[in-house]
RODREN-304666 format. One line per 2 residues: their letters; for each residue x, y, z of C-alpha. Coordinates in nm, 3 decimals. Last residue first. Layout:
REM residues N
a = X/Y/Z | ... $
***
This chain:
REM residues 362
vt = 1.497/-0.548/1.871 | 1.178/-0.577/1.662 $
aa = 1.282/-0.473/1.348 | 1.634/-0.618/1.312 $
ri = 1.459/-0.949/1.381 | 1.203/-0.892/1.168 $
fe = 1.402/-0.820/0.891 | 1.613/-1.112/0.945 $
ni = 1.304/-1.337/0.932 | 1.236/-1.157/0.582 $
es = 1.568/-1.219/0.480 | 1.606/-1.593/0.557 $
tk = 1.239/-1.638/0.365 | 1.437/-1.531/0.066 $
lf = 1.262/-1.226/-0.161 | 1.242/-1.228/-0.534 $
lq = 0.954/-1.099/-0.580 | 0.781/-1.149/-0.969 $
eg = 0.699/-0.843/-1.200 | 0.342/-0.727/-1.182 $
nt = 0.175/-0.692/-1.561 | -0.028/-0.393/-1.566 $
ek = -0.351/-0.450/-1.775 | -0.430/-0.293/-2.121 $
si = -0.708/-0.057/-2.130 | -1.086/-0.075/-2.178 $
ta = -1.305/0.236/-2.146 | -1.632/0.074/-2.037 $
ga = -1.975/0.231/-2.161 | -2.228/-0.074/-2.175 $
ea = -2.045/-0.086/-2.554 | -1.720/-0.159/-2.397 $
vs = -1.834/-0.433/-2.131 | -2.038/-0.631/-2.393 $
ei = -1.703/-0.680/-2.657 | -1.487/-0.749/-2.329 $
tl = -1.723/-1.006/-2.266 | -1.964/-1.114/-1.935 $
gl = -2.041/-1.405/-1.802 | -1.911/-1.278/-1.486 $
sn = -1.617/-1.521/-1.456 | -1.531/-1.386/-1.824 $
vl = -1.531/-0.978/-1.649 | -1.305/-1.124/-1.398 $
nl = -1.041/-1.327/-1.619 | -1.022/-1.020/-1.840 $
vs = -0.969/-0.800/-1.486 | -0.671/-1.045/-1.408 $
ra = -0.702/-1.207/-1.010 | -0.400/-1.399/-0.862 $
rp = -0.551/-1.641/-0.625 | -0.412/-1.709/-0.240 $
gs = -0.440/-2.065/-0.093 | -0.605/-2.382/-0.231 $
kd = -0.917/-2.343/-0.139 | -0.963/-1.912/-0.239 $
ai = -0.877/-1.638/-0.092 | -0.836/-1.325/-0.304 $
pe = -0.553/-1.181/-0.448 | -0.526/-0.794/-0.423 $
li = -0.594/-0.624/-0.735 | -0.318/-0.486/-0.992 $
vp = -0.367/-0.055/-1.051 | -0.436/0.041/-1.399 $
hq = -0.508/0.376/-1.298 | -0.684/0.583/-1.566 $
sh = -0.853/0.256/-1.754 | -0.902/0.072/-1.451 $
en = -1.119/0.334/-1.319 | -1.357/0.303/-1.634 $
ma = -1.275/-0.091/-1.561 | -1.449/-0.076/-1.246 $
cv = -1.733/0.174/-1.277 | -1.834/-0.075/-1.615 $
vs = -1.791/-0.369/-1.368 | -2.050/-0.254/-1.132 $
rl = -2.314/-0.140/-1.390 | -2.262/-0.494/-1.566 $
tk = -2.340/-0.660/-1.213 | -2.636/-0.407/-1.118 $
kq = -2.759/-0.524/-1.500 | -2.729/-0.860/-1.467 $
dk = -2.876/-0.965/-1.123 | -2.881/-1.277/-1.105 $
ka = -2.783/-1.256/-0.707 | -2.456/-1.414/-0.753 $
hf = -2.424/-1.196/-1.031 | -2.448/-0.901/-0.787 $
yh = -2.233/-0.970/-0.531 | -1.982/-1.055/-0.778 $
ae = -2.008/-0.694/-0.928 | -2.011/-0.612/-0.598 $
rw = -1.697/-0.731/-0.498 | -1.568/-0.573/-0.813 $
hl = -1.674/-0.225/-0.750 | -1.565/-0.224/-0.395 $
eq = -1.167/-0.346/-0.536 | -1.152/-0.062/-0.775 $
iv = -1.288/0.186/-0.593 | -1.008/0.045/-0.292 $
wt = -0.718/0.074/-0.557 | -0.847/0.438/-0.639 $
nn = -0.814/0.566/-0.306 | -0.949/0.895/-0.444 $
lk = -1.267/0.933/-0.244 | -1.528/1.239/-0.222 $
pl = -1.752/1.115/-0.511 | -1.758/0.801/-0.416 $
vs = -1.873/0.889/-0.025 | -2.175/0.600/-0.077 $
la = -1.933/0.383/-0.225 | -1.856/0.286/0.153 $
ee = -2.178/0.233/0.264 | -2.244/-0.035/-0.006 $
sy = -1.950/-0.199/0.005 | -2.113/-0.205/0.361 $
dh = -2.376/-0.358/0.338 | -2.259/-0.595/0.035 $
ak = -2.041/-0.782/0.300 | -2.339/-0.795/0.497 $
dp = -2.523/-0.991/0.229 | -2.205/-1.219/0.093 $
ng = -2.184/-1.362/0.449 | -1.925/-1.667/0.401 $
sv = -1.698/-1.564/0.723 | -1.332/-1.584/0.505 $
ea = -1.390/-1.445/0.181 | -1.737/-1.206/0.178 $
ll = -1.708/-1.126/0.574 | -1.330/-1.033/0.527 $
ks = -1.360/-0.846/0.228 | -1.642/-0.617/0.340 $
ti = -1.440/-0.515/0.652 | -1.127/-0.473/0.462 $
dl = -1.356/-0.237/0.234 | -1.477/-0.051/0.473 $
nt = -1.161/0.025/0.642 | -1.030/0.164/0.347 $
al = -1.383/0.367/0.277 | -1.350/0.544/0.627 $
gk = -0.995/0.581/0.610 | -0.995/0.744/0.242 $
yd = -1.341/0.959/0.376 | -1.144/1.110/0.646 $
kr = -1.431/1.354/0.748 | -1.327/1.369/1.126 $
ah = -1.666/1.165/1.196 | -1.617/0.970/0.884 $
fd = -1.278/0.833/1.070 | -1.446/0.739/1.409 $
ha = -1.711/0.562/1.186 | -1.433/0.354/0.998 $
da = -1.275/0.290/1.361 | -1.573/0.125/1.450 $
il = -1.625/-0.100/1.184 | -1.270/-0.200/1.154 $
rk = -1.357/-0.307/1.544 | -1.614/-0.463/1.454 $
tl = -1.439/-0.642/1.144 | -1.168/-0.810/1.398 $
sr = -1.379/-0.894/1.656 | -1.600/-1.128/1.438 $
vt = -1.323/-1.244/1.255 | -1.215/-1.385/1.576 $
er = -0.934/-1.253/1.810 | -0.913/-1.449/2.185 $
re = -0.560/-1.581/2.094 | -0.429/-1.434/1.739 $
ls = -0.562/-1.520/1.415 | -0.334/-1.620/1.165 $
nt = -0.626/-1.733/0.934 | -0.467/-1.611/0.645 $
vg = -0.739/-1.375/0.520 | -0.805/-1.262/0.918 $
rv = -0.459/-1.194/1.010 | -0.354/-1.017/0.659 $
la = -0.641/-0.818/0.714 | -0.666/-0.748/1.064 $
gh = -0.293/-0.672/1.045 | -0.321/-0.364/0.767 $
rf = -0.650/-0.273/0.938 | -0.474/-0.248/1.283 $
al = -0.181/-0.045/1.134 | -0.370/0.224/1.007 $
dn = -0.580/0.253/1.370 | -0.222/0.230/1.544 $
ef = -0.099/0.520/1.288 | -0.410/0.724/1.423 $
kl = -0.340/0.644/1.800 | -0.003/0.776/1.784 $
qq = -0.091/1.083/1.588 | -0.356/1.177/1.878 $
pn = -0.087/1.056/2.137 | 0.179/1.342/2.017 $
rq = 0.395/1.426/2.288 | 0.332/1.166/2.537 $
ds = 0.354/0.882/2.286 | 0.216/0.594/2.484 $
gi = 0.414/0.309/2.474 | 0.541/0.030/2.250 $
rk = 0.588/-0.356/2.344 | 0.202/-0.435/2.256 $
tf = 0.280/-0.279/1.872 | 0.542/-0.543/1.864 $
an = 0.338/-0.810/1.935 | 0.096/-0.710/1.640 $
aa = 0.444/-0.642/1.410 | 0.532/-0.988/1.504 $
va = 0.201/-1.157/1.420 | 0.166/-0.960/1.087 $
vk = 0.541/-1.055/0.963 | 0.457/-1.404/1.001 $
aa = 0.129/-1.358/0.838 | 0.267/-1.152/0.541 $
ld = 0.537/-1.475/0.516 | 0.261/-1.767/0.505 $
wr = 0.068/-1.529/0.256 | 0.333/-1.479/0.009 $
gy = 0.033/-1.379/-0.274 | 0.227/-1.122/-0.380 $
df = -0.006/-0.864/-0.229 | 0.003/-1.024/0.122 $
la = 0.392/-0.967/0.087 | 0.385/-0.607/0.055 $
ms = 0.099/-0.629/0.360 | 0.341/-0.761/0.557 $
lr = 0.608/-0.540/0.451 | 0.362/-0.199/0.531 $
sl = 0.290/-0.343/0.889 | 0.692/-0.416/0.958 $
fq = 0.796/-0.088/0.863 | 0.521/0.072/1.044 $
wr = 0.676/-0.100/1.367 | 0.991/0.054/1.250 $
av = 0.863/0.395/1.217 | 0.701/0.332/1.583 $
pa = 0.988/0.240/1.742 | 1.208/0.502/1.682 $
ve = 1.507/0.459/1.499 | 1.880/0.452/1.638 $
nt = 2.128/0.375/1.342 | 2.345/0.085/1.219 $
ki = 2.065/-0.218/1.187 | 1.768/0.053/1.111 $
lr = 1.905/0.224/0.862 | 2.043/-0.061/0.658 $
hi = 1.719/-0.243/0.710 | 1.530/0.057/0.571 $
er = 1.730/0.063/0.287 | 1.678/-0.305/0.206 $
it = 1.318/-0.273/0.198 | 1.327/0.003/-0.065 $
ai = 1.551/-0.210/-0.277 | 1.293/-0.486/-0.257 $
la = 1.000/-0.268/-0.344 | 1.196/-0.119/-0.646 $
ga = 1.279/-0.412/-0.774 | 0.904/-0.599/-0.686 $
wr = 0.744/-0.307/-0.859 | 0.421/-0.491/-0.803 $
ya = 0.172/-0.186/-1.013 | -0.052/-0.110/-0.662 $
rt = 0.218/-0.181/-0.445 | 0.542/0.038/-0.530 $
gs = 0.428/0.364/-0.378 | 0.268/0.213/-0.070 $
ia = 0.705/0.090/-0.024 | 0.760/0.465/-0.041 $
dv = 0.551/0.550/0.211 | 0.779/0.296/0.412 $
ls = 1.078/0.490/0.300 | 0.966/0.842/0.412 $
yv = 0.900/0.689/0.776 | 1.258/0.500/0.763 $
ad = 1.394/0.852/0.658 | 1.226/1.023/0.919 $
sf = 1.350/0.773/1.176 | 1.707/0.849/1.037 $
lg = 1.684/1.248/1.124 | 2.066/1.298/1.053 $
qk = 2.061/1.531/0.823 | 2.176/1.328/0.539 $
ef = 1.946/1.067/0.656 | 1.635/1.336/0.587 $
yy = 1.770/1.442/0.283 | 1.821/1.016/0.133 $
aa = 1.450/0.987/0.258 | 1.304/1.248/0.137 $
lr = 1.441/1.147/-0.228 | 1.327/0.794/-0.167 $
na = 0.947/0.966/-0.102 | 0.966/1.159/-0.369 $
ay = 1.086/0.879/-0.604 | 0.764/0.704/-0.520 $
sr = 0.488/0.961/-0.530 | 0.596/1.016/-0.846 $
pf = 0.562/0.670/-0.953 | 0.266/0.591/-0.798 $
ng = 0.031/0.880/-0.957 | -0.307/0.769/-0.845 $
el = -0.370/1.110/-0.731 | -0.400/1.001/-0.360 $
ys = -0.020/0.882/-0.397 | 0.094/1.191/-0.560 $
qe = -0.066/1.364/-0.309 | 0.146/1.212/-0.053 $
gi = 0.495/1.182/-0.207 | 0.423/1.560/-0.296 $
sr = 0.382/1.619/0.035 | 0.692/1.447/0.172 $
lr = 0.844/1.611/-0.129 | 0.779/1.957/0.012 $
gt = 0.855/1.882/0.363 | 1.196/1.750/0.316 $
gf = 1.240/2.038/0.068 | 1.330/2.011/-0.288 $
ih = 1.503/2.288/-0.482 | 1.748/2.438/-0.204 $
ei = 1.795/2.074/-0.155 | 1.921/2.071/-0.517 $
pp = 2.160/2.258/-0.467 | 2.077/2.625/-0.681 $
rf = 2.153/2.672/-1.078 | 2.140/3.030/-1.140 $
rs = 2.270/3.165/-0.836 | 2.521/2.861/-0.902 $
pa = 2.556/2.495/-0.784 | 2.837/2.294/-0.923 $
rr = 2.918/1.989/-0.659 | 2.521/1.953/-0.597 $
qa = 2.524/1.963/-1.022 | 2.738/1.645/-1.041 $
qn = 2.517/1.434/-0.784 | 2.240/1.479/-0.945 $
hn = 1.933/1.746/-1.054 | 1.980/1.757/-1.412 $
sc = 1.863/1.413/-1.473 | 1.525/1.510/-1.376 $
lv = 1.392/1.248/-1.113 | 1.269/0.909/-1.191 $
il = 1.378/0.624/-0.957 | 1.624/0.365/-1.047 $
te = 1.734/0.167/-0.738 | 1.625/-0.196/-0.858 $
fh = 1.736/-0.108/-1.196 | 2.118/-0.139/-1.114 $
al = 2.397/0.182/-1.024 | 2.634/0.050/-0.815 $
rl = 2.666/0.227/-0.457 | 3.003/0.245/-0.389 $
ha = 3.109/0.457/-0.627 | 2.843/0.666/-0.502 $
de = 2.983/0.767/-0.180 | 2.866/1.110/-0.193 $
yl = 2.494/0.951/-0.211 | 2.267/1.117/-0.472 $
ha = 2.418/0.919/-0.709 | 2.330/0.588/-0.563 $
vd = 1.940/0.655/-0.639 | 1.997/0.643/-0.988 $
vm = 1.853/0.867/-1.225 | 1.643/0.844/-1.522 $
***
């Protein structure tokens, strides 16, 4: 383990603590950078930013979230050293994604504060700042901080409208807009923080249209994610489980082409609840087995769901019991039972969140 601080020239000013640790080979630290040779080249010659970004993306798709996080944090360091501050923020935004599945609150907070430092002291592209708000909103949503998640989502949506078209790459801007829209749609829809003239129906209509665009481009991850959010909104907010089932089923129809383990697990659990409500225990059990086998390989922490009293956290054991099953019965049916991941608590004050919003939207 090497502290991120050790990568910086001013390491003595960046005290080592748990929140800044990333997984990295212990040989590739600041001391090595000061003593390169033809047998031990400088670290920047071993890891280029392009390679690191590629490792981060591929590792995330494979469900290797620690490696994805580490690669993006290191890429951000190199981008900052080169004066490419917007690219550094893009990398850190993707590092946030690497912390979400296992609820690594310490690493998440450290990453958010790095982004805040960059956008406070450097000129950073509006799209990068908007993406930061979008991802921050999703992270707060994961931890059940729905009031703050909604506040950030509304701010991100308002800021989006101030961003003009990107003449250099309008297609990439559209892709990023579609990505941010689904994040905002989930948070605003579930927390009932809809914009003026916005309805859950209008959100799902746009999500479905974008899903079909993703399908046409053979972006099956985008397709499944949009349909998963559509299904969640219909099931938990609109109270339309049959329609929610239709979209979950459509998303799972491309399962062999999917590698987004978090979405896959959410879909299987939602289908299990649907079949349980229909008193079809055979299909309920089948969905649970699929969900738990996926969980055994990638023990992500599921998103909280909307309850009358607010967000409700979920655990695999509680879900199994709520469906009238036992761990023993699902194991006999072919499920692999694995230990659940215990997420960390998120210690971020409301005043800090307000400051992040102000810094990103100036």
